[in-house]
C-alpha positions in Angstrom: 0.2 -0.1 0.1 1.5 3.4 -0.8 1.9 6.1 1.8 3.5 9.3 2.1 4.8 11.4 -0.8 4.0 8.3 -3.1 0.1 8.6 -2.3 -0.2 12.2 -1.6 1.5 13.9 -4.9 -0.5 12.2 -7.3 -3.7 12.9 -5.5 -2.7 16.8 -5.3 -1.7 17.1 -9.0 -5.3 15.2 -9.5 -7.0 18.2 -7.6 -4.9 20.4 -9.9 -5.5 19.0 -12.9 -9.2 18.7 -12.2 -9.4 22.2 -10.7 -7.4 23.5 -14.1 -9.7 22.0 -16.7 -12.9 22.7 -14.3 -11.8 27.0 -14.6 -11.2 26.3 -18.4 -14.8 25.1 -18.8 -16.2 28.1 -16.9 -14.4 30.6 -18.4 -13.4 29.5 -21.9 -17.2 28.2 -21.8 -18.6 31.4 -21.7 -16.5 32.7 -24.7 -17.0 29.8 -26.5 -20.7 30.0 -26.0 -20.5 34.1 -27.1 -18.4 32.9 -30.6 -21.3 30.4 -31.2 -24.1 32.5 -30.7 -23.1 35.6 -33.0 -25.9 36.9 -34.6 -25.8 37.1 -38.7 -28.0 40.1 -38.7 -26.7 42.5 -36.8 -23.0 44.1 -37.2 -23.2 46.2 -34.3 -24.4 43.4 -32.1 -21.4 40.9 -32.8 -19.0 44.0 -32.4 -20.2 44.2 -28.8 -20.3 40.4 -27.9 -16.9 40.0 -29.1 -15.8 43.3 -26.9 -17.4 41.3 -24.0 -14.8 38.6 -24.0 -11.8 40.8 -25.8 -10.0 41.2 -22.7 -10.4 37.6 -21.6 -10.9 34.9 -24.5 -7.0 34.6 -24.9 -5.9 34.1 -21.1 -8.6 31.9 -20.1 -7.2 29.4 -22.7 -4.2 29.1 -20.1 -6.3 27.0 -17.9 -6.5 24.0 -20.9 -2.2 24.6 -21.2 -2.0 23.7 -17.6 -4.1 21.0 -17.5 -2.7 19.3 -20.3 0.8 20.3 -19.2 -0.1 18.3 -15.9 -1.2 15.4 -17.5 1.7 15.3 -19.7 4.5 15.8 -17.1 2.7 14.4 -13.7 0.6 11.3 -15.4 2.6 10.4 -18.7 1.1 7.0 -19.1 -2.4 8.5 -19.3 -1.2 11.3 -21.2 0.1 8.7 -24.0 -3.5 6.7 -23.9 -5.9 9.9 -23.7 -3.8 11.3 -26.7 -3.7 8.4 -28.9 -7.3 7.6 -28.4 -8.0 11.2 -28.7 -6.0 12.4 -31.5 -8.4 13.2 -34.2 -10.9 15.3 -31.6 -7.9 17.2 -30.0 -6.6 17.9 -33.6 -10.3 19.8 -34.8 -10.5 21.0 -31.5 -7.0 22.7 -32.0 -8.2 23.9 -35.6 -10.9 25.5 -34.1 -9.2 27.4 -31.4 -6.8 28.4 -33.9 -9.1 29.7 -36.3 -10.8 31.9 -33.5 -7.7 33.5 -32.6 -7.0 34.3 -36.5 -10.6 35.7 -37.1 -10.7 37.8 -33.6 -7.5 39.8 -34.9 -8.8 39.3 -38.8 -12.0 41.0 -38.6 -10.7 44.2 -37.1 -8.3 44.5 -39.6 -9.4 42.7 -43.0 -11.0 44.8 -45.5 -14.6 46.1 -44.4 -15.7 43.8 -47.0 -14.4 40.9 -45.4 -15.4 41.4 -42.0 -18.5 39.2 -41.7 -16.4 36.7 -43.3 -14.2 36.4 -40.6 -17.2 36.4 -37.8 -18.4 33.8 -39.3 -15.1 32.2 -39.0 -15.0 33.1 -35.5 -18.5 31.5 -35.2 -17.6 28.1 -36.7 -14.1 28.0 -34.9 -15.9 28.1 -31.2 -18.5 25.5 -32.6 -15.5 23.2 -33.8 -13.7 23.6 -30.6 -17.2 23.0 -28.4 -18.3 20.0 -30.4 -14.7 18.4 -30.1 -14.6 19.1 -26.5 -17.8 17.9 -26.1 -17.4 14.7 -28.1 -13.6 13.9 -26.1 -15.3 13.9 -22.9 -18.4 11.4 -24.1 -15.5 9.0 -24.9 -13.5 9.6 -21.9 -16.2 8.7 -19.9 -16.9 5.7 -22.1 -13.3 4.3 -21.2 -12.7 5.0 -24.9 -14.5 1.8 -25.9 -14.5 1.1 -29.7 -18.1 0.4 -30.0 -21.1 2.0 -31.5 -23.1 3.0 -28.2 -19.6 4.9 -27.1 -19.6 7.3 -30.4 -23.4 7.2 -29.8 -22.7 8.8 -26.4 -20.0 11.0 -27.5 -22.3 12.5 -29.7 -24.8 13.2 -27.2 -22.0 14.6 -25.0 -20.7 17.1 -28.0 -24.4 18.5 -28.2 -25.0 19.0 -24.4 -21.4 20.3 -23.9 -22.2 22.8 -26.9 -25.7 23.8 -24.9 -24.1 24.4 -22.1 -21.5 26.8 -23.3 -24.3 28.7 -25.4 -25.9 28.7 -21.6 -22.8 30.3 -20.3 -22.4 32.5 -22.8 -25.3 34.0 -23.1 -25.7 34.4 -19.3 -22.4 36.4 -19.6 -24.0 38.6 -22.3 -26.8 39.2 -19.5 -24.4 40.4 -17.1 -22.2 42.3 -19.7 -24.7 43.9 -22.3 -27.2 46.4 -22.0 -30.4 47.2 -23.8 -31.6 45.0 -27.2 -28.7 43.0 -27.2 -29.0 42.1 -23.3 -32.9 41.4 -24.2 -31.7 39.1 -26.8 -29.0 37.5 -24.3 -31.9 36.4 -22.1 -34.0 34.8 -24.5 -30.8 32.8 -25.6 -30.2 32.0 -22.0 -33.2 30.5 -21.2 -33.9 28.4 -24.0 -30.4 27.1 -23.9 -30.9 26.7 -20.2 -33.5 24.2 -20.9 -31.4 22.4 -23.6 -28.6 22.1 -21.0 -30.8 20.9 -18.4 -32.4 18.4 -20.7 -29.0 17.2 -21.8 -27.7 16.7 -18.2 -31.1 14.7 -17.4 -30.4 12.8 -20.8 -26.3 12.0 -19.7 -27.4 11.1 -16.0 -30.1 8.4 -17.2 -27.8 7.0 -20.5 -24.2 6.9 -18.1 -25.1 4.5 -15.5 -26.9 2.4 -17.8 -23.5 2.0 -20.1 -21.1 2.1 -17.8 -20.7 -0.1 -14.6 -18.4 1.6 -12.7 -20.8 4.9 -12.9 -23.7 2.5 -11.9 -21.8 1.2 -9.1 -21.0 4.9 -7.8 -24.3 6.2 -8.5 -26.5 3.5 -7.0 -24.7 0.9 -5.6 -22.7 3.1 -3.1 -23.5 4.3 0.5 -23.2 7.9 -0.7 -26.1 7.5 -3.2 -28.9 9.0 -1.4 -26.1 12.0 -0.7 -25.8 12.4 -4.3 -28.9 13.7 -4.6 -28.0 16.6 -3.5 -26.1 17.7 -6.7 -29.3 17.1 -9.2 -31.0 18.8 -6.4 -29.1 21.8 -6.3 -28.9 21.8 -10.3 -32.5 22.0 -10.5 -32.9 24.4 -8.1 -30.3 26.7 -9.9 -31.9 26.1 -13.3 -35.4 27.2 -11.9 -33.8 30.2 -10.5 -32.3 31.1 -13.7 -35.5 30.4 -15.6 -38.2 32.3 -13.4 -35.6 35.3 -13.5 -35.2 35.2 -17.4 -39.2 34.8 -17.7 -40.0 38.1 -15.7 -36.5 40.0 -17.6 -35.9 42.9 -17.7 -36.0 44.8 -14.4 -35.3 48.1 -13.3 -31.7 49.3 -12.9 -30.6 45.7 -14.4 -31.5 44.3 -10.9 -30.0 40.6 -10.7 -28.1 40.6 -14.0 -25.5 38.5 -12.5 -27.9 35.5 -11.4 -27.8 33.5 -14.8 -24.1 34.0 -15.1 -23.9 32.7 -11.4 -26.2 29.7 -11.6 -24.2 28.6 -14.8 -21.3 28.9 -13.1 -22.8 26.8 -10.0 -24.3 24.0 -12.5 -20.9 23.7 -14.0 -19.3 23.3 -10.7 -21.6 20.8 -9.3 -22.2 19.1 -12.7 -17.9 18.6 -12.8 -18.0 17.1 -8.9 -20.4 14.7 -10.1 -17.8 13.3 -13.0 -14.9 13.6 -10.5 -16.8 11.6 -8.3 -17.9 8.8 -10.7 -14.3 8.2 -12.2 -12.0 9.1 -9.1 -9.2 7.3 -8.4 -9.0 7.0 -12.4 -7.3 9.4 -14.6 -8.1 6.8 -17.3 -11.8 5.1 -16.6 -11.2 1.2 -15.9 -7.5 1.4 -17.0 -5.1 3.3 -14.8 -5.3 4.9 -11.4 -4.0 8.3 -10.8 -1.1 6.2 -8.7 -0.5 3.8 -11.7 0.0 6.5 -14.3 1.8 9.0 -11.8 5.4 10.0 -12.4 7.9 9.1 -9.6 7.5 11.0 -6.6 11.0 13.1 -6.8 9.8 14.4 -10.1 6.3 15.2 -8.8 8.2 16.9 -5.8 10.1 19.3 -8.2 7.2 20.1 -10.4 5.0 20.9 -7.6 7.9 23.6 -6.4 6.8 25.2 -10.5 3.0 25.0 -9.9 3.4 26.5 -6.5 5.0 29.8 -8.4 2.9 29.5 -11.5 -0.6 28.6 -10.3 -0.7 31.8 -7.8 0.8 34.1 -10.8 -2.2 32.7 -13.2 -4.9 33.3 -10.2 -3.6 37.1 -9.9 -3.5 38.1 -13.5 -6.7 36.5 -14.1 -8.2 38.5 -11.1 -6.3 41.6 -12.1 -7.8 41.4 -15.7 -11.5 40.7 -14.6 -11.2 43.6 -11.7 -9.8 46.2 -14.5 -12.3 45.3 -17.4 -15.5 44.7 -14.9 -18.4 46.4 -15.7 -20.8 46.5 -19.1 -18.9 46.1 -22.2 -18.7 48.4 -24.9 -17.4 48.6 -28.7 -13.5 47.4 -29.4 -11.8 50.2 -31.1 -8.0 49.4 -32.2 -5.5 52.1 -33.1 
């Protein structure tokens, strides 16, 4: 039985990796959602929507780099399996993220006749990245099984994650915009919240039916009743969001933060349920965190770097959101 550093260091790095992916899904989730929601019938609204994520979207992807870096360095055996199994969707995701970056810059610098084209490229890149992430999550949950049911579940996961990101993005726009665009975002947020709720229910029903590990954790474990708290809290947050958006607008923009805060809470609760379902496996049914971990000496050395880097990332993230807080205005380039 493992004790001391050999036991705790992999647990610490598993927590750091989980934190990185959770923060990434939350922060980059809303700006991917904004990209997907870009309307085709209003250039002014597209400008404001992109301006609302302008100071943040690039830095949000830092968390993805951190999470992947932790897998590569702290859990190299798992990294090899995951990258091998997800090579194609990872490639498509990176293509989508690159397309977003190129389109974001070119839309403001290309000839005016080409601006709409680059807006559509930004929208397409956002959708491609989101679908790829959802598909990868579905395959991961299925333990990379090479079966039709696994691919169908991955497709369902891709749709659910896309709906969740749209919910997050539209809720962000309710928080960051005003007037007609804010009203439009409230409409999007309510509809995408319904789709997200339906998706979570569908995944929650299908997941234990196709995965023995999840079935045992959810229904056969002594904590099964305690786990009911998570879907109950999600239901409450969905209800609060729906009732708020149904009565929109409010005077003096009262409670414009409620949909976004609820969306963040739903993401955290869903991620917590996912983490509980598979811990301590870093590759479902194949590798535990201890089997996949690097040597304790290596992890100890890496931890020193993480202790330095992680506060720096948190620091400039909080600073950026503090400086650029408030309602979005149109981007200006000089």
